[in-house]
N, CA and C atoms as an extended XYZ file, in Angstrom:
276
Properties=species:S:1:pos:R:3:atomname:S:1:resname:S:1:resid:I:1 pbc="F F F"
N        56.630       72.025       -2.849 N   MET     1
C        55.787       70.814       -3.192 CA  MET     1
C        54.344       71.001       -2.425 C   MET     1
N        53.360       70.378       -2.873 N   ALA     2
C        52.075       70.342       -2.226 CA  ALA     2
C        52.177       69.492       -0.868 C   ALA     2
N        51.640       69.941        0.249 N   THR     3
C        51.683       69.105        1.318 CA  THR     3
C        50.239       68.444        1.730 C   THR     3
N        49.159       69.029        1.247 N   SER     4
C        47.928       68.396        1.593 CA  SER     4
C        47.504       67.360        0.502 C   SER     4
N        46.612       66.450        0.874 N   VAL     5
C        46.022       65.706        0.014 CA  VAL     5
C        44.693       66.289       -0.399 C   VAL     5
N        44.443       66.580       -1.629 N   VAL     6
C        43.264       67.199       -2.237 CA  VAL     6
C        42.570       66.004       -2.977 C   VAL     6
N        41.428       65.931       -2.747 N   SER     7
C        40.436       65.033       -3.394 CA  SER     7
C        40.181       65.365       -4.720 C   SER     7
N        40.765       64.885       -5.777 N   ALA     8
C        40.627       65.293       -7.174 CA  ALA     8
C        39.146       64.675       -7.621 C   ALA     8
N        38.649       65.630       -8.471 N   LYS     9
C        37.350       65.085       -9.091 CA  LYS     9
C        37.550       64.002       -9.971 C   LYS     9
N        36.676       63.014       -9.889 N   THR    10
C        36.783       61.851      -11.016 CA  THR    10
C        36.049       62.447      -12.209 C   THR    10
N        36.764       61.997      -13.301 N   GLN    11
C        36.466       62.385      -14.730 CA  GLN    11
C        36.248       61.018      -15.429 C   GLN    11
N        35.713       60.985      -16.643 N   THR    12
C        35.668       59.808      -17.396 CA  THR    12
C        35.943       60.080      -18.829 C   THR    12
N        36.447       59.057      -19.532 N   ILE    13
C        36.526       59.284      -20.943 CA  ILE    13
C        35.958       58.022      -21.528 C   ILE    13
N        35.223       58.134      -22.591 N   GLN    14
C        34.584       56.962      -23.359 CA  GLN    14
C        35.514       56.370      -24.342 C   GLN    14
N        35.745       55.008      -24.289 N   THR    15
C        36.562       54.230      -25.212 CA  THR    15
C        35.735       53.147      -25.654 C   THR    15
N        36.331       52.386      -26.825 N   PRO    16
C        35.581       51.239      -27.318 CA  PRO    16
C        35.579       50.123      -26.127 C   PRO    16
N        36.289       50.203      -25.252 N   SER    17
C        36.446       49.132      -24.318 CA  SER    17
C        35.406       49.386      -23.111 C   SER    17
N        34.924       50.666      -22.913 N   GLY    18
C        34.114       51.061      -22.008 CA  GLY    18
C        34.540       52.403      -21.445 C   GLY    18
N        33.868       52.927      -20.440 N   ARG    19
C        34.134       54.320      -19.841 CA  ARG    19
C        35.151       54.173      -18.832 C   ARG    19
N        36.200       54.781      -19.045 N   ILE    20
C        37.287       54.625      -18.145 CA  ILE    20
C        37.321       55.875      -17.035 C   ILE    20
N        37.291       55.778      -15.746 N   ALA    21
C        37.329       56.705      -14.761 CA  ALA    21
C        38.816       56.957      -14.388 C   ALA    21
N        38.956       58.376      -14.155 N   TYR    22
C        40.250       58.806      -13.816 CA  TYR    22
C        40.279       60.113      -13.041 C   TYR    22
N        41.431       60.407      -12.485 N   THR    23
C        41.589       61.752      -11.731 CA  THR    23
C        42.804       62.406      -12.332 C   THR    23
N        42.844       63.692      -12.413 N   GLU    24
C        43.950       64.407      -13.102 CA  GLU    24
C        44.246       65.710      -12.273 C   GLU    24
N        45.616       65.763      -11.917 N   GLN    25
C        46.058       67.022      -11.418 CA  GLN    25
C        47.324       67.487      -11.868 C   GLN    25
N        47.463       68.990      -11.854 N   GLY    26
C        48.671       69.367      -12.294 CA  GLY    26
C        48.985       69.722      -13.795 C   GLY    26
N        50.106       70.202      -14.234 N   THR    27
C        50.534       70.581      -15.555 CA  THR    27
C        51.868       70.063      -15.855 C   THR    27
N        52.322       69.903      -17.084 N   GLY    28
C        53.690       69.414      -17.273 CA  GLY    28
C        53.693       68.084      -17.945 C   GLY    28
N        54.899       67.530      -17.924 N   PRO    29
C        54.909       66.190      -18.517 CA  PRO    29
C        54.038       65.287      -17.797 C   PRO    29
N        53.491       64.291      -18.512 N   VAL    30
C        52.581       63.265      -17.926 CA  VAL    30
C        53.277       62.356      -16.976 C   VAL    30
N        52.574       61.935      -15.833 N   ALA    31
C        52.925       60.766      -14.960 CA  ALA    31
C        51.673       60.082      -14.827 C   ALA    31
N        51.726       58.802      -15.469 N   LEU    32
C        50.429       57.980      -15.498 CA  LEU    32
C        50.539       56.992      -14.256 C   LEU    32
N        49.611       56.920      -13.329 N   PHE    33
C        49.507       56.024      -12.223 CA  PHE    33
C        48.663       54.883      -12.480 C   PHE    33
N        48.984       53.701      -12.368 N   VAL    34
C        48.152       52.505      -12.754 CA  VAL    34
C        48.404       51.661      -11.448 C   VAL    34
N        47.041       51.354      -10.860 N   HIS    35
C        46.973       50.482       -9.677 CA  HIS    35
C        47.105       49.132      -10.029 C   HIS    35
N        47.367       48.277       -9.012 N   GLY    36
C        47.320       46.741       -9.162 CA  GLY    36
C        45.940       46.099       -9.097 C   GLY    36
N        45.865       44.818       -9.080 N   VAL    37
C        44.559       44.105       -8.959 CA  VAL    37
C        43.966       44.360       -7.691 C   VAL    37
N        42.655       44.520       -7.602 N   LEU    38
C        41.665       44.663       -6.411 CA  LEU    38
C        41.936       46.066       -5.967 C   LEU    38
N        42.558       46.981       -6.486 N   LEU    39
C        42.744       48.369       -6.007 CA  LEU    39
C        42.043       49.371       -6.930 C   LEU    39
N        42.350       50.685       -6.705 N   ASN    40
C        41.859       51.772       -7.661 CA  ASN    40
C        42.583       53.014       -7.486 C   ASN    40
N        42.051       53.882       -8.291 N   LYS    41
C        42.920       55.173       -8.559 CA  LYS    41
C        43.264       55.933       -7.224 C   LYS    41
N        42.302       55.701       -6.274 N   HIS    42
C        42.478       56.245       -4.884 CA  HIS    42
C        43.842       56.101       -4.201 C   HIS    42
N        44.391       54.771       -4.718 N   LEU    43
C        45.562       54.542       -4.175 CA  LEU    43
C        46.825       55.601       -4.253 C   LEU    43
N        46.682       56.261       -5.355 N   TRP    44
C        47.807       57.331       -5.659 CA  TRP    44
C        47.585       58.651       -5.092 C   TRP    44
N        46.405       58.821       -4.378 N   ARG    45
C        46.124       60.146       -4.008 CA  ARG    45
C        47.151       61.083       -3.327 C   ARG    45
N        48.102       60.491       -2.526 N   HIS    46
C        49.230       61.120       -1.970 CA  HIS    46
C        50.229       61.525       -3.020 C   HIS    46
N        50.634       60.636       -3.838 N   GLN    47
C        51.605       60.903       -4.885 CA  GLN    47
C        51.011       62.006       -5.889 C   GLN    47
N        49.812       62.169       -6.134 N   LEU    48
C        49.270       63.126       -6.977 CA  LEU    48
C        49.467       64.418       -6.318 C   LEU    48
N        49.219       64.461       -4.982 N   ALA    49
C        49.194       65.788       -4.112 CA  ALA    49
C        50.598       66.362       -4.171 C   ALA    49
N        51.646       65.382       -4.129 N   HIS    50
C        53.043       65.877       -4.033 CA  HIS    50
C        53.760       66.081       -5.317 C   HIS    50
N        53.204       65.487       -6.411 N   LEU    51
C        53.759       65.716       -7.815 CA  LEU    51
C        53.184       66.557       -8.532 C   LEU    51
N        51.905       67.021       -8.350 N   SER    52
C        51.056       67.782       -9.237 CA  SER    52
C        51.657       69.174       -9.529 C   SER    52
N        52.574       69.704       -8.781 N   ASP    53
C        53.071       70.977       -9.280 CA  ASP    53
C        54.216       70.874      -10.212 C   ASP    53
N        54.565       69.635      -10.470 N   ILE    54
C        55.835       69.515      -11.589 CA  ILE    54
C        55.284       68.490      -12.517 C   ILE    54
N        54.204       67.817      -12.449 N   ARG    55
C        53.729       66.881      -13.545 CA  ARG    55
C        52.243       67.066      -13.719 C   ARG    55
N        51.606       66.530      -14.822 N   ARG    56
C        50.406       66.270      -15.096 CA  ARG    56
C        50.066       64.884      -14.766 C   ARG    56
N        49.637       64.685      -13.449 N   CYS    57
C        49.332       63.368      -12.885 CA  CYS    57
C        47.961       62.989      -13.320 C   CYS    57
N        47.916       61.612      -13.804 N   ILE    58
C        46.735       60.953      -14.196 CA  ILE    58
C        46.575       59.607      -13.489 C   ILE    58
N        45.666       59.412      -12.691 N   ALA    59
C        45.500       58.071      -12.057 CA  ALA    59
C        44.245       57.366      -12.556 C   ALA    59
N        44.296       56.293      -13.155 N   VAL    60
C        43.131       55.617      -13.704 CA  VAL    60
C        42.665       54.415      -12.933 C   VAL    60
N        41.407       54.232      -13.130 N   ASP    61
C        40.752       52.931      -12.585 CA  ASP    61
C        40.911       51.995      -13.657 C   ASP    61
N        41.414       50.850      -13.718 N   LEU    62
C        41.605       49.780      -14.662 CA  LEU    62
C        40.089       49.179      -14.840 C   LEU    62
N        39.976       48.495      -16.089 N   LEU    63
C        38.667       47.818      -16.223 CA  LEU    63
C        38.324       46.933      -15.179 C   LEU    63
N        37.001       46.942      -14.749 N   ALA    64
C        36.468       46.074      -13.619 CA  ALA    64
C        37.113       46.464      -12.277 C   ALA    64
N        37.666       47.748      -12.076 N   HIS    65
C        38.014       48.190      -10.868 CA  HIS    65
C        37.445       49.702      -10.615 C   HIS    65
N        37.237       50.027       -9.519 N   GLY    66
C        36.775       51.362       -9.086 CA  GLY    66
C        35.456       51.757       -9.857 C   GLY    66
N        35.677       52.810      -10.507 N   GLU    67
C        34.468       53.570      -11.056 CA  GLU    67
C        34.528       53.408      -12.615 C   GLU    67
N        35.417       52.589      -13.183 N   THR    68
C        35.434       52.386      -14.538 CA  THR    68
C        34.365       51.320      -15.049 C   THR    68
N        33.640       51.584      -15.985 N   GLU    69
C        32.493       50.733      -16.566 CA  GLU    69
C        33.086       49.952      -17.895 C   GLU    69
N        32.856       48.831      -17.883 N   ILE    70
C        33.255       47.868      -19.012 CA  ILE    70
C        32.224       47.806      -19.996 C   ILE    70
N        32.379       47.859      -21.354 N   ALA    71
C        31.525       47.543      -22.364 CA  ALA    71
C        31.065       45.995      -22.325 C   ALA    71
N        29.831       45.747      -22.501 N   SER    72
C        29.302       44.395      -22.279 CA  SER    72
C        30.078       43.244      -23.056 C   SER    72
N        30.581       43.685      -24.343 N   ASP    73
C        31.245       42.762      -25.133 CA  ASP    73
C        32.797       42.788      -25.006 C   ASP    73
N        33.208       43.467      -24.011 N   GLN    74
C        34.712       43.612      -23.772 CA  GLN    74
C        35.311       42.505      -23.088 C   GLN    74
N        36.482       41.925      -23.633 N   ARG    75
C        37.103       40.870      -22.938 CA  ARG    75
C        37.958       41.564      -21.847 C   ARG    75
N        38.164       40.898      -20.744 N   ARG    76
C        38.799       41.340      -19.618 CA  ARG    76
C        40.278       40.748      -19.626 C   ARG    76
N        41.189       41.230      -20.589 N   VAL    77
C        42.531       40.657      -20.670 CA  VAL    77
C        43.471       41.749      -20.102 C   VAL    77
N        44.141       41.358      -18.958 N   ALA    78
C        45.111       42.240      -18.183 CA  ALA    78
C        46.099       42.796      -18.995 C   ALA    78
N        46.640       42.055      -20.091 N   SER    79
C        47.813       42.354      -20.891 CA  SER    79
C        47.393       43.689      -21.854 C   SER    79
N        46.131       43.922      -22.005 N   ARG    80
C        45.844       44.988      -22.866 CA  ARG    80
C        45.473       46.336      -22.260 C   ARG    80
N        45.571       46.335      -20.789 N   GLN    81
C        45.193       47.405      -19.995 CA  GLN    81
C        46.089       48.696      -20.368 C   GLN    81
N        47.479       48.405      -20.404 N   THR    82
C        48.275       49.575      -20.688 CA  THR    82
C        48.062       50.156      -22.110 C   THR    82
N        47.760       49.384      -23.061 N   GLN    83
C        47.487       49.949      -24.388 CA  GLN    83
C        46.238       50.720      -24.252 C   GLN    83
N        45.118       50.209      -23.717 N   ARG    84
C        43.925       51.106      -23.575 CA  ARG    84
C        44.092       52.416      -22.827 C   ARG    84
N        44.986       52.357      -21.729 N   CYS    85
C        45.120       53.673      -21.050 CA  CYS    85
C        45.946       54.719      -21.727 C   CYS    85
N        47.057       54.206      -22.444 N   SER    86
C        47.929       55.213      -23.233 CA  SER    86
C        47.332       55.713      -24.558 C   SER    86
N        46.341       54.886      -24.944 N   SER    87
C        45.769       55.424      -26.183 CA  SER    87
C        44.704       56.316      -25.924 C   SER    87
N        44.098       56.321      -24.602 N   SER    88
C        43.004       57.073      -24.137 CA  SER    88
C        43.411       58.562      -23.743 C   SER    88
N        44.577       58.657      -23.254 N   PHE    89
C        45.007       60.065      -22.797 CA  PHE    89
C        46.155       60.512      -23.576 C   PHE    89
N        46.173       61.905      -23.677 N   SER    90
C        47.250       62.514      -24.401 CA  SER    90
C        48.545       62.408      -23.497 C   SER    90
N        49.584       61.792      -23.977 N   MET    91
C        50.705       61.666      -23.021 CA  MET    91
C        51.674       62.711      -23.396 C   MET    91
N        51.391       63.856      -23.731 N   ARG    92
C        52.422       64.906      -23.871 CA  ARG    92
C        52.189       66.042      -22.996 C   ARG    92
């Protein structure tokens, strides 16, 4: 397993809800890391470092958090966050 924490480059994906910021490391089956309120994708840096040799690890910034940008007409409903994330990334 990886033992050092590597700062992964932030990437973005444009969605109807806005531009979602995320980091991605590794290959294999997807492990999606979602932070809680008032946090961001940086929370998961140690887990990504240790799991990226066996999983494609994706850590996202939810809407109104971190580097994610919200579309001006987007409602900020927490219950739709999972749907937005899972539809934005290939989960295979």
